[in-house]
C-alpha positions as CSV (number, residue, x, y, z in Angstrom):
1,M,110.9,112.1,82.8
2,D,107.9,112.3,80.6
3,F,104.2,111.9,81.5
4,Q,103.9,108.2,80.6
5,N,106.9,107.2,82.6
6,K,105.8,109.2,85.6
7,L,102.3,107.6,85.4
8,S,103.8,104.1,85.0
9,D,106.0,104.7,88.1
10,F,103.1,105.9,90.1
11,R,101.0,102.9,89.1
12,K,103.8,100.6,90.1
13,E,104.0,102.3,93.5
14,L,100.2,101.9,93.9
15,A,100.4,98.2,93.0
16,S,103.1,97.7,95.7
17,I,101.0,99.5,98.3
18,D,98.0,97.4,97.3
19,E,100.0,94.2,97.9
20,D,101.1,95.5,101.3
21,L,97.5,96.2,102.1
22,I,96.5,92.7,101.1
23,L,99.3,91.2,103.2
24,L,98.2,93.3,106.2
25,L,94.6,92.2,105.8
26,Q,95.8,88.6,105.7
27,K,97.7,89.1,109.0
28,R,94.6,90.8,110.5
29,N,92.4,87.9,109.6
30,K,94.8,85.5,111.3
31,I,94.7,87.6,114.4
32,S,90.9,87.7,114.2
33,T,90.9,83.9,114.1
34,E,93.1,83.8,117.2
35,I,90.8,86.2,119.0
36,G,87.8,84.0,118.0
37,V,89.5,81.0,119.6
38,L,90.1,83.0,122.8
39,K,86.5,84.2,122.9
40,Y,85.2,80.7,122.3
41,N,87.3,79.2,125.0
42,Q,86.3,82.0,127.5
43,K,82.6,81.9,126.3
44,I,82.7,85.6,125.4
45,A,80.3,87.0,122.8
46,I,81.8,87.6,119.3
47,K,80.2,91.0,118.9
48,Q,81.3,93.4,121.6
49,P,79.8,96.9,120.8
50,E,81.9,98.6,123.4
51,I,85.1,97.4,121.9
52,W,84.0,98.5,118.4
53,D,83.1,102.0,119.9
54,A,86.5,102.4,121.4
55,F,88.1,101.2,118.2
56,S,86.2,103.7,116.2
57,K,87.1,106.6,118.4
58,S,90.8,105.7,118.3
59,R,90.7,105.4,114.5
60,N,88.9,108.7,114.3
61,K,91.9,110.3,115.9
62,L,94.1,108.9,113.3
63,V,91.8,110.0,110.5
64,R,92.1,113.6,111.8
65,K,95.8,113.3,112.4
66,Y,96.4,112.2,108.8
67,R,93.7,114.3,107.3
68,L,91.7,111.5,105.6
69,N,88.1,111.4,104.7
70,K,86.3,110.2,107.8
71,K,83.3,108.5,106.0
72,F,85.7,106.7,103.6
73,I,87.9,105.3,106.4
74,H,84.9,104.4,108.5
75,S,83.3,102.5,105.6
76,I,86.6,100.6,105.1
77,F,86.9,99.6,108.7
78,K,83.2,98.7,108.9
79,V,83.8,96.2,106.2
80,I,87.0,94.9,107.8
81,H,85.2,94.6,111.2
82,K,82.3,92.8,109.5
83,N,84.7,90.3,108.0
84,S,86.4,89.7,111.4
85,I,83.0,88.9,112.9
86,K,82.3,86.5,110.0
87,I,85.7,84.8,110.5
88,Q,85.0,84.4,114.2
89,K,81.4,83.1,113.6
90,D,82.6,80.6,111.1
91,L,85.3,79.4,113.5
92,V,82.8,79.0,116.3
93,K,80.6,76.8,114.0
94,Q,83.6,74.6,113.2
95,L,84.6,74.3,116.8
96,K,81.1,73.4,117.9
97,K,81.0,70.6,115.2
98,G,84.1,69.2,116.8
């Protein structure tokens, strides 16, 4: 197999992985919405620093296990977490409007 074919195959594989990531993020957003409903109904704060701390520690173990760049993975999860908070805040606004 020549260079161009190998490169093309790798790019197709990356595209497939990217689609998988997007689908997983969609699924995660749906779960974040469900968590938001539960928190709203139980009058629990959206932001829970102790949960984020435990979450970060568990992800750090995975980062070490799979030998990934800690700063890179942390920055990704920080953005994902920020989006989850936004989803939940937007949901609470909608629920309060009735």
